C-alpha positions in Angstrom: 12.0 23.0 -27.6 12.9 22.2 -24.0 10.2 21.0 -21.7 9.2 22.7 -18.5 9.8 20.4 -15.6 6.7 19.5 -13.5 7.9 19.7 -9.9 5.9 17.0 -8.2 7.7 17.5 -4.9 6.6 21.2 -4.7 3.0 20.3 -5.7 2.9 17.6 -3.0 4.0 20.1 -0.4 1.2 22.4 -1.5 -1.3 19.6 -1.2 -0.1 18.7 2.3 -0.5 22.3 3.4 -4.1 22.3 2.1 -4.9 19.0 3.8 -3.4 20.2 7.1 -5.8 23.2 7.0 -8.8 20.9 6.1 -7.9 18.5 9.0 -7.6 21.4 11.4 -11.0 22.8 10.4 -12.6 19.4 10.8 -11.1 19.0 14.3 -12.3 22.5 15.3 -15.8 22.1 13.9 -16.6 18.5 14.9 -13.9 17.3 17.3 -13.1 14.5 14.9 -9.5 13.5 14.2 -9.3 11.5 10.9 -7.6 8.2 11.4 -5.7 5.9 9.0 -4.7 2.3 9.7 -2.0 0.7 7.5 -1.6 -3.0 7.3 1.9 -4.2 6.2 2.4 -8.0 5.8 6.0 -9.1 5.5 9.3 -7.3 5.4 9.6 -6.3 1.8 11.9 -3.2 1.8 10.0 -1.3 -0.9 6.7 -1.9 0.9 8.2 -0.7 4.2 9.3 2.5 2.5 5.9 3.1 0.9 4.0 2.6 4.1 6.4 4.8 6.1 6.1 7.6 3.6 2.3 7.4 3.4 1.9 7.4 7.2 4.5 10.1 7.7 2.7 12.5 5.3 -0.7 11.7 6.9 0.8 12.5 10.4 2.2 15.7 9.0 -1.3 16.8 8.0 -2.7 16.0 11.5 -4.2 12.6 10.7 -3.9 9.9 13.4 -2.1 6.9 11.9 -1.2 3.5 13.1 0.7 0.7 11.3 -0.1 -3.0 11.9 2.9 -5.1 11.1 2.3 -8.8 10.3 4.8 -11.5 9.7 5.5 -12.8 6.1 4.0 -16.2 7.0 0.7 -14.8 8.1 -2.3 -16.8 6.9 -5.0 -15.3 4.7 -7.4 -15.8 7.6 -5.1 -13.8 10.0 -4.9 -10.9 7.5 -8.7 -11.1 6.8 -9.4 -10.9 10.6 -7.1 -7.9 11.0 -9.0 -6.1 8.3 -12.4 -7.0 9.7 -11.3 -5.7 13.1 -10.2 -2.4 11.6 -13.5 -2.1 9.8 -15.1 -2.0 13.3 -12.5 0.2 14.9 -14.1 3.7 15.1 -10.7 5.4 15.5 -10.0 4.7 11.9 -11.8 6.3 8.9 -9.5 4.8 6.4 -7.7 1.4 5.9 -4.6 0.9 3.7 -3.5 -2.6 3.0 0.0 -2.4 1.4 0.3 -4.5 -1.8 1.6 -6.9 -2.9 0.7 -9.5 -0.2 2.7 -12.7 0.3 1.8 -15.5 -2.1 -0.3 -17.5 0.4 -2.7 -14.5 0.8 -5.3 -13.9 -1.8 -5.3 -10.1 -2.4 -8.8 -10.0 -3.8 -10.2 -11.7 -0.7 -8.5 -9.3 1.6 -9.6 -6.2 -0.4 -13.1 -7.5 -0.6 -13.2 -7.9 3.2 -12.6 -4.2 3.6 -15.4 -1.8 4.4 -15.8 0.2 1.1 -16.4 3.3 3.3 -12.8 2.9 4.6 -11.1 1.8 1.3 -8.8 4.8 0.8 -6.9 3.1 -2.1 -10.2 2.7 -4.0 -9.5 -1.0 -4.8 -12.7 -2.5 -3.5 -15.2 -3.6 -6.2 -17.7 -1.1 -4.8 -15.1 1.7 -5.1 -14.2 0.7 -8.6 -17.9 0.5 -9.6 -18.6 4.0 -8.2 -15.6 5.4 -10.2 -16.9 3.7 -13.4 -20.3 5.3 -12.8 -18.7 8.7 -12.6 -19.4 9.1 -8.9 -16.2 8.0 -7.1 -15.9 7.7 -3.4 -12.2 6.9 -3.1 -9.8 7.1 -6.1 -6.4 5.3 -6.1 -3.7 7.8 -5.1 -1.5 7.7 -8.2 -4.3 8.5 -10.7 -5.5 11.3 -8.5 -1.9 12.5 -8.2 -1.6 12.6 -12.0 -4.8 14.7 -12.3 -3.5 17.1 -9.7 -0.2 17.5 -11.5 -2.0 18.3 -14.7 -4.5 20.8 -13.2 -2.0 22.6 -11.0 0.4 23.2 -13.9 -2.3 24.7 -16.1 -2.6 21.5 -18.2 -6.1 20.5 -17.4 -7.2 17.4 -19.4 -10.5 19.1 -20.3 -11.1 18.7 -24.1 -7.7 17.1 -24.6 -6.7 13.7 -26.0 -5.1 11.8 -23.2 -3.2 8.6 -24.1 -2.4 6.2 -21.2 0.1 3.5 -21.6 -0.8 0.8 -19.1 -4.0 -0.7 -17.9 -3.3 -1.8 -14.3 -6.0 -1.6 -11.6 -3.7 0.8 -9.7 -3.0 3.3 -12.4 -4.1 3.0 -16.0 -7.6 1.7 -15.7 -8.7 4.1 -12.8 -7.0 7.0 -14.4 -8.9 6.5 -17.7 -12.2 6.5 -15.8 -11.2 9.5 -13.7 -10.3 11.6 -16.7 -13.3 10.7 -18.7 -15.7 11.9 -16.0 -17.9 14.9 -16.8 -16.3 17.1 -14.2 -13.8 19.9 -13.8 -10.2 18.7 -14.4 -11.6 15.8 -16.5 -13.8 15.7 -19.6 -10.9 14.2 -21.7 -11.0 11.9 -24.6 -9.0 8.9 -23.4 -7.1 6.2 -25.3 -5.7 3.3 -23.3 -2.7 1.3 -24.8 -1.5 -2.0 -23.4 0.4 -5.1 -24.4 -2.2 -6.1 -26.9 -2.2 -2.7 -28.7 -0.8 -2.7 -32.2 1.4 0.2 -33.4 1.4 1.9 -30.1 3.4 4.8 -31.5 0.5 5.7 -33.8 -1.6 6.3 -30.7 1.0 8.0 -28.5 2.0 10.5 -31.3 -1.6 11.8 -31.2 -1.6 12.5 -27.5 -2.0 16.0 -26.1 -1.2 14.4 -22.8 0.8 11.2 -22.6 0.8 9.2 -19.3 3.1 6.2 -19.1 2.8 3.5 -16.5 4.3 0.3 -18.1 7.0 -0.6 -15.6 9.5 -0.8 -18.5 12.6 1.5 -18.2 12.9 4.2 -20.8 10.2 2.5 -22.9 8.8 5.7 -24.4 11.3 7.2 -26.9 11.3 10.6 -28.5 9.8 9.2 -31.8 6.7 8.2 -29.9 5.9 11.7 -28.7 4.5 14.6 -30.7 6.0 18.1 -30.4 4.5 20.0 -27.5 2.9 17.1 -25.7 2.6 17.0 -21.9 4.3 13.8 -20.6 3.6 12.3 -17.2 6.0 9.4 -16.3 4.6 7.2 -13.6 7.3 4.6 -13.8 10.1 3.9 -11.3 12.7 1.4 -12.4 16.0 0.7 -10.9 18.8 0.1 -13.4 22.5 -0.6 -13.0 24.8 2.4 -13.0 28.5 1.9 -12.2 28.9 5.6 -11.7 26.4 5.7 -8.8 27.6 5.1 -5.3 24.9 2.4 -4.8 25.7 0.9 -8.2 22.2 1.6 -9.5 19.7 4.5 -10.0 16.1 5.2 -10.6 14.7 6.0 -14.1 11.2 6.2 -15.4 9.3 4.6 -18.2 10.2 7.5 -20.5 13.6 8.3 -22.1 13.7 11.6 -20.2 16.7 13.2 -21.8 15.4 12.8 -25.4 11.7 13.2 -24.8 12.3 16.4 -22.8 13.5 18.0 -26.1 10.1 17.5 -27.7 7.6 17.8 -24.8 6.2 21.1 -23.5 6.0 19.7 -19.9 7.4 16.6 -18.4 7.8 14.9 -15.0 11.3 13.8 -14.0 12.0 10.5 -12.3 12.7 10.8 -9.4 11.0 14.1 -8.5 7.9 14.0 -10.6 
């Protein structure tokens, strides 16, 4: 068996087209232009890329975006005050604070300062509570992206056993809550594996759908996957590669070459 590749780039383009149409209809019917404010503290290269990509995609869909750059040595109070000001700024309907923040800034305090109605990353305790209750307002982007990949490739989680490796607040935990909801594209039976799980392979081999978000390069091997499973690799890890021009390359949390021989569908990294 050779897995079919899930083309995340193509699906993302479809979503952007749909969002562009929705934004245009909103503008035409109400005169409202959706606005997103992004807060970037420091000069971390990866964070800069993430914010640039997010705001670029929003702008492509017709969303008004503005990025607020703050120096690495910004105090927690300064970041807090920036967020509070954006809460009150009626130009913006969503606020994105790029994580991680510098060590002197308490991330929880900053997130808690955000207006839950503008918490587009779904990290505020109110947002998390609503998701846990089955009535989400905002859902973190990666879990929602995983659900979209599954539904749009005809692999809806409904009635399936989904095993998630990883329990982070950004991916594993919210994804489990999202897929357990009594709703279309959800209604799954979910198992979450983590660093305290014994015999993880015993769980992963039972998965109809396996989602991996561990942050460990090529961590899932072929013997951990049952024949015909759908495998979603959320990981991005940079490893040394002397054959690459840069001296390194990106790989996922799954041993792609081997697992692709057993799975029915799989996401590549990069490209998934």
